[in-house]
KOLVODREN-573586 format. One record per residue (C-alpha): y, z, x; residue number from 0. Coordinates in nm, 4 decimals, always signed. Each point is the difference from the previous one (the first is absolute). Layout:
BEGIN
<pt><c2>Y</c2><c3>Z</c3><c1>X</c1><k>NUM</k></pt>
...
end
This chain:
BEGIN
<pt><c2>-2.9407</c2><c3>+3.5236</c3><c1>-3.7261</c1><k>0</k></pt>
<pt><c2>-0.2126</c2><c3>+0.0285</c3><c1>+0.3230</c1><k>1</k></pt>
<pt><c2>-0.0112</c2><c3>-0.3190</c3><c1>+0.1802</c1><k>2</k></pt>
<pt><c2>-0.3412</c2><c3>-0.0780</c3><c1>+0.1725</c1><k>3</k></pt>
<pt><c2>-0.1190</c2><c3>-0.3016</c3><c1>+0.1719</c1><k>4</k></pt>
<pt><c2>-0.2620</c2><c3>-0.0882</c3><c1>-0.2884</c1><k>5</k></pt>
<pt><c2>+0.2741</c2><c3>+0.0231</c3><c1>-0.2346</c1><k>6</k></pt>
<pt><c2>+0.2224</c2><c3>-0.2537</c3><c1>+0.2136</c1><k>7</k></pt>
<pt><c2>-0.2922</c2><c3>-0.2346</c3><c1>+0.0045</c1><k>8</k></pt>
<pt><c2>-0.0781</c2><c3>+0.0188</c3><c1>-0.3511</c1><k>9</k></pt>
<pt><c2>+0.3751</c2><c3>-0.0571</c3><c1>-0.0991</c1><k>10</k></pt>
<pt><c2>+0.0326</c2><c3>-0.2847</c3><c1>+0.2713</c1><k>11</k></pt>
<pt><c2>-0.2767</c2><c3>-0.1754</c3><c1>-0.1658</c1><k>12</k></pt>
<pt><c2>+0.1244</c2><c3>+0.0392</c3><c1>-0.3644</c1><k>13</k></pt>
<pt><c2>+0.3655</c2><c3>-0.0711</c3><c1>+0.0949</c1><k>14</k></pt>
<pt><c2>-0.1114</c2><c3>-0.3180</c3><c1>+0.2058</c1><k>15</k></pt>
<pt><c2>-0.1918</c2><c3>-0.1359</c3><c1>-0.3070</c1><k>16</k></pt>
<pt><c2>+0.2928</c2><c3>+0.0755</c3><c1>-0.2415</c1><k>17</k></pt>
<pt><c2>+0.2911</c2><c3>-0.0926</c3><c1>+0.2198</c1><k>18</k></pt>
<pt><c2>-0.1070</c2><c3>-0.2228</c3><c1>+0.2803</c1><k>19</k></pt>
<pt><c2>-0.2933</c2><c3>-0.1790</c3><c1>-0.1872</c1><k>20</k></pt>
<pt><c2>-0.2353</c2><c3>+0.1340</c3><c1>+0.2620</c1><k>21</k></pt>
<pt><c2>+0.1480</c2><c3>-0.2069</c3><c1>+0.2774</c1><k>22</k></pt>
<pt><c2>+0.0582</c2><c3>+0.2930</c3><c1>+0.2516</c1><k>23</k></pt>
<pt><c2>-0.2617</c2><c3>+0.1196</c3><c1>+0.2131</c1><k>24</k></pt>
<pt><c2>-0.0871</c2><c3>+0.3689</c3><c1>+0.0568</c1><k>25</k></pt>
<pt><c2>+0.1924</c2><c3>+0.1280</c3><c1>+0.2694</c1><k>26</k></pt>
<pt><c2>-0.2059</c2><c3>+0.1015</c3><c1>+0.3331</c1><k>27</k></pt>
<pt><c2>+0.0939</c2><c3>+0.3651</c3><c1>-0.0613</c1><k>28</k></pt>
<pt><c2>+0.1519</c2><c3>+0.2071</c3><c1>-0.2635</c1><k>29</k></pt>
<pt><c2>+0.1086</c2><c3>+0.3625</c3><c1>+0.0765</c1><k>30</k></pt>
<pt><c2>+0.2159</c2><c3>+0.2992</c3><c1>-0.1099</c1><k>31</k></pt>
<pt><c2>+0.2295</c2><c3>+0.1522</c3><c1>+0.2373</c1><k>32</k></pt>
<pt><c2>+0.2865</c2><c3>+0.2520</c3><c1>+0.0434</c1><k>33</k></pt>
<pt><c2>+0.3004</c2><c3>-0.2134</c3><c1>-0.0426</c1><k>34</k></pt>
<pt><c2>+0.3228</c2><c3>+0.1591</c3><c1>-0.1268</c1><k>35</k></pt>
<pt><c2>+0.2413</c2><c3>-0.3162</c3><c1>+0.0608</c1><k>36</k></pt>
<pt><c2>-0.2184</c2><c3>-0.2509</c3><c1>-0.1936</c1><k>37</k></pt>
<pt><c2>-0.2444</c2><c3>+0.0122</c3><c1>-0.2991</c1><k>38</k></pt>
<pt><c2>-0.2119</c2><c3>-0.2978</c3><c1>+0.1386</c1><k>39</k></pt>
<pt><c2>-0.0231</c2><c3>-0.2350</c3><c1>+0.2976</c1><k>40</k></pt>
<pt><c2>-0.1697</c2><c3>-0.3177</c3><c1>+0.0704</c1><k>41</k></pt>
<pt><c2>-0.0774</c2><c3>-0.0895</c3><c1>+0.3597</c1><k>42</k></pt>
<pt><c2>-0.1784</c2><c3>-0.2961</c3><c1>+0.1410</c1><k>43</k></pt>
<pt><c2>-0.1149</c2><c3>-0.1151</c3><c1>+0.3538</c1><k>44</k></pt>
<pt><c2>-0.1374</c2><c3>-0.3489</c3><c1>+0.0694</c1><k>45</k></pt>
<pt><c2>-0.2181</c2><c3>+0.0000</c3><c1>+0.2792</c1><k>46</k></pt>
<pt><c2>-0.1581</c2><c3>-0.3557</c3><c1>+0.0518</c1><k>47</k></pt>
<pt><c2>-0.0915</c2><c3>-0.1550</c3><c1>-0.3361</c1><k>48</k></pt>
<pt><c2>-0.0543</c2><c3>+0.3130</c3><c1>-0.1883</c1><k>49</k></pt>
<pt><c2>+0.2698</c2><c3>+0.2202</c3><c1>-0.1745</c1><k>50</k></pt>
<pt><c2>-0.0397</c2><c3>+0.3676</c3><c1>+0.0066</c1><k>51</k></pt>
<pt><c2>+0.2177</c2><c3>+0.1472</c3><c1>-0.3052</c1><k>52</k></pt>
<pt><c2>+0.0517</c2><c3>+0.3645</c3><c1>-0.0983</c1><k>53</k></pt>
<pt><c2>+0.1485</c2><c3>+0.1495</c3><c1>-0.2926</c1><k>54</k></pt>
<pt><c2>+0.0973</c2><c3>+0.3649</c3><c1>+0.0321</c1><k>55</k></pt>
<pt><c2>+0.1289</c2><c3>+0.2259</c3><c1>-0.2867</c1><k>56</k></pt>
<pt><c2>+0.1787</c2><c3>+0.3283</c3><c1>+0.0554</c1><k>57</k></pt>
<pt><c2>-0.1515</c2><c3>+0.3180</c3><c1>-0.0841</c1><k>58</k></pt>
<pt><c2>+0.3611</c2><c3>+0.1720</c3><c1>-0.0335</c1><k>59</k></pt>
<pt><c2>+0.0808</c2><c3>-0.1727</c3><c1>-0.3384</c1><k>60</k></pt>
<pt><c2>-0.0613</c2><c3>+0.1242</c3><c1>-0.3576</c1><k>61</k></pt>
<pt><c2>-0.1340</c2><c3>-0.3276</c3><c1>-0.1458</c1><k>62</k></pt>
<pt><c2>-0.0626</c2><c3>-0.0759</c3><c1>-0.3475</c1><k>63</k></pt>
<pt><c2>-0.2600</c2><c3>-0.2628</c3><c1>-0.0961</c1><k>64</k></pt>
<pt><c2>+0.2909</c2><c3>-0.2359</c3><c1>-0.0551</c1><k>65</k></pt>
<pt><c2>+0.1971</c2><c3>+0.0658</c3><c1>+0.3178</c1><k>66</k></pt>
<pt><c2>-0.3088</c2><c3>-0.0205</c3><c1>+0.2095</c1><k>67</k></pt>
<pt><c2>-0.0844</c2><c3>-0.3376</c3><c1>-0.1463</c1><k>68</k></pt>
<pt><c2>+0.3576</c2><c3>-0.1052</c3><c1>+0.0806</c1><k>69</k></pt>
<pt><c2>-0.0262</c2><c3>+0.1105</c3><c1>+0.3565</c1><k>70</k></pt>
<pt><c2>-0.3313</c2><c3>-0.1890</c3><c1>+0.0335</c1><k>71</k></pt>
<pt><c2>+0.1286</c2><c3>-0.3181</c3><c1>-0.1511</c1><k>72</k></pt>
<pt><c2>+0.2986</c2><c3>+0.0448</c3><c1>+0.2376</c1><k>73</k></pt>
<pt><c2>-0.2289</c2><c3>+0.0044</c3><c1>+0.3106</c1><k>74</k></pt>
<pt><c2>-0.2126</c2><c3>-0.2704</c3><c1>-0.1558</c1><k>75</k></pt>
<pt><c2>+0.3029</c2><c3>-0.2371</c3><c1>-0.0135</c1><k>76</k></pt>
<pt><c2>+0.0346</c2><c3>+0.0685</c3><c1>+0.3783</c1><k>77</k></pt>
<pt><c2>-0.3777</c2><c3>-0.0712</c3><c1>+0.0444</c1><k>78</k></pt>
<pt><c2>+0.0583</c2><c3>-0.3359</c3><c1>-0.1735</c1><k>79</k></pt>
<pt><c2>+0.2797</c2><c3>-0.0947</c3><c1>+0.2130</c1><k>80</k></pt>
<pt><c2>-0.1722</c2><c3>+0.1080</c3><c1>+0.3070</c1><k>81</k></pt>
<pt><c2>-0.3036</c2><c3>-0.2065</c3><c1>-0.0842</c1><k>82</k></pt>
<pt><c2>+0.2382</c2><c3>-0.3148</c3><c1>-0.0663</c1><k>83</k></pt>
<pt><c2>+0.1624</c2><c3>+0.0599</c3><c1>+0.3628</c1><k>84</k></pt>
<pt><c2>+0.3214</c2><c3>+0.1180</c3><c1>-0.1290</c1><k>85</k></pt>
<pt><c2>+0.1941</c2><c3>+0.2984</c3><c1>+0.1487</c1><k>86</k></pt>
<pt><c2>-0.0225</c2><c3>+0.3343</c3><c1>-0.1769</c1><k>87</k></pt>
<pt><c2>+0.3245</c2><c3>+0.0735</c3><c1>-0.1504</c1><k>88</k></pt>
<pt><c2>+0.1788</c2><c3>+0.0679</c3><c1>-0.3357</c1><k>89</k></pt>
<pt><c2>+0.1633</c2><c3>-0.3399</c3><c1>+0.0213</c1><k>90</k></pt>
<pt><c2>+0.0227</c2><c3>-0.2780</c3><c1>-0.2370</c1><k>91</k></pt>
<pt><c2>-0.3787</c2><c3>-0.0722</c3><c1>-0.0160</c1><k>92</k></pt>
<pt><c2>-0.0501</c2><c3>+0.3623</c3><c1>-0.0841</c1><k>93</k></pt>
<pt><c2>+0.2522</c2><c3>+0.0082</c3><c1>-0.2519</c1><k>94</k></pt>
<pt><c2>-0.1327</c2><c3>-0.3025</c3><c1>-0.1704</c1><k>95</k></pt>
<pt><c2>-0.3405</c2><c3>+0.1311</c3><c1>-0.0264</c1><k>96</k></pt>
<pt><c2>+0.1249</c2><c3>+0.3309</c3><c1>-0.1486</c1><k>97</k></pt>
<pt><c2>+0.2029</c2><c3>-0.2077</c3><c1>-0.2775</c1><k>98</k></pt>
<pt><c2>-0.3387</c2><c3>-0.1950</c3><c1>-0.0654</c1><k>99</k></pt>
<pt><c2>-0.1919</c2><c3>+0.3248</c3><c1>-0.0336</c1><k>100</k></pt>
<pt><c2>+0.2716</c2><c3>+0.1530</c3><c1>-0.2190</c1><k>101</k></pt>
<pt><c2>+0.0203</c2><c3>-0.3302</c3><c1>-0.2386</c1><k>102</k></pt>
<pt><c2>-0.3794</c2><c3>-0.0320</c3><c1>-0.0356</c1><k>103</k></pt>
<pt><c2>-0.1062</c2><c3>+0.3686</c3><c1>+0.0185</c1><k>104</k></pt>
<pt><c2>+0.2964</c2><c3>+0.2063</c3><c1>-0.0801</c1><k>105</k></pt>
<pt><c2>-0.0327</c2><c3>+0.2179</c3><c1>+0.3207</c1><k>106</k></pt>
<pt><c2>+0.2945</c2><c3>+0.0843</c3><c1>+0.1946</c1><k>107</k></pt>
<pt><c2>-0.0415</c2><c3>-0.0055</c3><c1>+0.3746</c1><k>108</k></pt>
<pt><c2>+0.2349</c2><c3>+0.1920</c3><c1>+0.2129</c1><k>109</k></pt>
<pt><c2>+0.0773</c2><c3>-0.0522</c3><c1>+0.3544</c1><k>110</k></pt>
<pt><c2>+0.0391</c2><c3>+0.3764</c3><c1>+0.0735</c1><k>111</k></pt>
<pt><c2>-0.1987</c2><c3>+0.3100</c3><c1>-0.1250</c1><k>112</k></pt>
<pt><c2>+0.3338</c2><c3>+0.1811</c3><c1>-0.0875</c1><k>113</k></pt>
<pt><c2>-0.1214</c2><c3>+0.0079</c3><c1>-0.3552</c1><k>114</k></pt>
<pt><c2>-0.3209</c2><c3>+0.1969</c3><c1>+0.0779</c1><k>115</k></pt>
<pt><c2>+0.0145</c2><c3>+0.3602</c3><c1>+0.0551</c1><k>116</k></pt>
<pt><c2>-0.1454</c2><c3>+0.1904</c3><c1>+0.2874</c1><k>117</k></pt>
<pt><c2>-0.2816</c2><c3>+0.2449</c3><c1>-0.0647</c1><k>118</k></pt>
<pt><c2>+0.1430</c2><c3>+0.3598</c3><c1>-0.0423</c1><k>119</k></pt>
<pt><c2>-0.1298</c2><c3>+0.1230</c3><c1>+0.3220</c1><k>120</k></pt>
<pt><c2>+0.1820</c2><c3>-0.2768</c3><c1>+0.2063</c1><k>121</k></pt>
<pt><c2>+0.3421</c2><c3>+0.0153</c3><c1>-0.1811</c1><k>122</k></pt>
<pt><c2>+0.1743</c2><c3>+0.2320</c3><c1>+0.2606</c1><k>123</k></pt>
<pt><c2>-0.1175</c2><c3>-0.1858</c3><c1>+0.3209</c1><k>124</k></pt>
<pt><c2>+0.2949</c2><c3>-0.0307</c3><c1>+0.2218</c1><k>125</k></pt>
<pt><c2>-0.0194</c2><c3>-0.2931</c3><c1>+0.2320</c1><k>126</k></pt>
<pt><c2>+0.1913</c2><c3>+0.0978</c3><c1>+0.3228</c1><k>127</k></pt>
<pt><c2>+0.3220</c2><c3>-0.2249</c3><c1>+0.0724</c1><k>128</k></pt>
<pt><c2>-0.1655</c2><c3>-0.1499</c3><c1>+0.3150</c1><k>129</k></pt>
<pt><c2>-0.2854</c2><c3>-0.1263</c3><c1>-0.1887</c1><k>130</k></pt>
<pt><c2>+0.2276</c2><c3>-0.1529</c3><c1>-0.2557</c1><k>131</k></pt>
<pt><c2>+0.1872</c2><c3>-0.1923</c3><c1>+0.2837</c1><k>132</k></pt>
<pt><c2>-0.2997</c2><c3>-0.1170</c3><c1>+0.1668</c1><k>133</k></pt>
<pt><c2>-0.1305</c2><c3>-0.1289</c3><c1>-0.3200</c1><k>134</k></pt>
<pt><c2>+0.3170</c2><c3>-0.1836</c3><c1>-0.0812</c1><k>135</k></pt>
<pt><c2>+0.0047</c2><c3>-0.1566</c3><c1>+0.3589</c1><k>136</k></pt>
<pt><c2>-0.3328</c2><c3>-0.0955</c3><c1>-0.0034</c1><k>137</k></pt>
<pt><c2>-0.0481</c2><c3>-0.1478</c3><c1>-0.3610</c1><k>138</k></pt>
<pt><c2>+0.1244</c2><c3>-0.3415</c3><c1>+0.0970</c1><k>139</k></pt>
<pt><c2>-0.2459</c2><c3>-0.0272</c3><c1>+0.2781</c1><k>140</k></pt>
<pt><c2>-0.2953</c2><c3>+0.0808</c3><c1>-0.2437</c1><k>141</k></pt>
<pt><c2>-0.1484</c2><c3>+0.2440</c3><c1>+0.2622</c1><k>142</k></pt>
<pt><c2>+0.1030</c2><c3>+0.2989</c3><c1>-0.1702</c1><k>143</k></pt>
<pt><c2>-0.3324</c2><c3>+0.0428</c3><c1>-0.1839</c1><k>144</k></pt>
<pt><c2>-0.1791</c2><c3>+0.0469</c3><c1>+0.3172</c1><k>145</k></pt>
<pt><c2>+0.2211</c2><c3>+0.3005</c3><c1>+0.1068</c1><k>146</k></pt>
<pt><c2>+0.0413</c2><c3>+0.1734</c3><c1>-0.3474</c1><k>147</k></pt>
<pt><c2>-0.3672</c2><c3>-0.0221</c3><c1>-0.1032</c1><k>148</k></pt>
<pt><c2>-0.0894</c2><c3>+0.2306</c3><c1>+0.3135</c1><k>149</k></pt>
<pt><c2>+0.2698</c2><c3>+0.2613</c3><c1>-0.0780</c1><k>150</k></pt>
<pt><c2>-0.0647</c2><c3>+0.0419</c3><c1>-0.3701</c1><k>151</k></pt>
end
């Protein structure tokens, strides 16, 4: 399945109506990027009164319609929490929302993308050890995205 920004917007609108009762506003940006460590990402930046939000989906993963919707819902949960002023994490609020979605809609939301295969051309990518070390050292600081977006 080829992921495009118009497809992301279309699925966001549909999932917002179905799962979140239309309560989420459309993110400021939606984009497709090369990311091998994550299938999706939600970023936000609050400048003054207006919050700018971005949902990014990886072009490296071989999504089915089901896994794509799952990743979009995962990022939409993060978006909902950011709009409510909560930290972005996979803590108890995230888990509670995943349970609610499973009970009401039968959709399992995973915290990682380990169940989604990479596209064939990306399966043999070797990540150098120094990049892995930097990634794991910077992950708790939440600044690794800035570094890794520029080298992939």
